C-alpha positions as CSV (number, residue, x, y, z in Angstrom):
1,M,16.8,-58.8,-37.4
2,K,19.6,-58.1,-34.9
3,I,18.8,-55.6,-32.3
4,E,21.4,-53.1,-33.4
5,E,19.9,-53.4,-37.0
6,A,16.6,-52.8,-35.5
7,I,17.8,-49.7,-33.5
8,V,19.4,-48.3,-36.7
9,Y,16.1,-48.9,-38.8
10,V,13.9,-47.3,-36.2
11,I,16.2,-44.1,-35.6
12,A,16.8,-43.7,-39.4
13,S,13.0,-43.5,-39.9
14,R,12.8,-40.5,-37.7
15,N,14.6,-37.2,-37.7
16,G,15.7,-35.5,-34.4
17,G,16.5,-38.9,-32.4
18,M,14.6,-40.8,-30.0
19,T,14.9,-41.9,-26.5
20,T,15.8,-45.4,-25.5
21,D,12.0,-45.8,-24.3
22,Q,10.8,-44.8,-27.7
23,I,13.2,-46.9,-29.6
24,A,12.2,-50.0,-27.5
25,E,8.5,-49.5,-28.0
26,A,9.1,-49.0,-31.8
27,I,11.0,-52.1,-32.1
28,N,8.5,-54.1,-29.9
29,R,5.4,-52.5,-31.9
30,Q,6.8,-53.4,-35.3
31,K,8.1,-56.6,-34.0
32,L,11.7,-55.8,-35.5
33,H,13.6,-57.9,-33.0
34,V,12.6,-60.7,-30.9
35,R,14.4,-61.9,-27.9
36,K,15.3,-65.7,-27.3
37,D,13.2,-65.5,-24.0
38,G,10.2,-64.0,-26.0
39,L,10.0,-61.0,-23.5
40,P,9.8,-57.5,-25.2
41,V,13.0,-55.4,-25.8
42,T,13.7,-53.0,-22.9
43,S,15.0,-49.5,-22.9
44,K,18.0,-50.8,-20.7
45,Q,18.8,-53.3,-23.5
46,V,18.6,-50.5,-26.1
47,Y,21.1,-48.4,-24.1
48,A,23.6,-51.2,-23.6
49,V,23.6,-51.9,-27.4
50,I,24.1,-48.2,-28.1
51,C,27.0,-48.0,-25.7
52,R,28.4,-51.0,-27.4
53,F,28.5,-49.3,-30.7
54,P,29.9,-45.8,-30.1
55,G,30.9,-45.3,-33.7
56,V,27.3,-45.9,-34.8
57,F,25.2,-44.0,-32.2
58,V,25.5,-40.5,-30.6
59,K,23.7,-39.6,-27.2
60,E,22.8,-36.0,-27.3
61,N,20.3,-34.1,-25.1
62,G,18.8,-37.3,-23.9
63,R,18.3,-38.6,-27.3
64,I,19.8,-41.2,-29.3
65,M,20.7,-40.4,-33.0
66,L,22.9,-42.0,-35.7
67,N,26.5,-40.9,-36.1
68,Y,26.7,-39.7,-39.7
């Protein structure tokens, strides 16, 4: 699964949004995305993806939510 798909999956399963740390932890715990170098997904990586897709994600009060 692509990292942006994993982020959407994790956020959609939880109301109220999540922090980038919580999103990265959930992705790693559920093994939804595996980096090519084998290292765990970081919160900085999650933040970079969220910034790349402003039409999909909303940043509000330190939390990331889906843009419905």
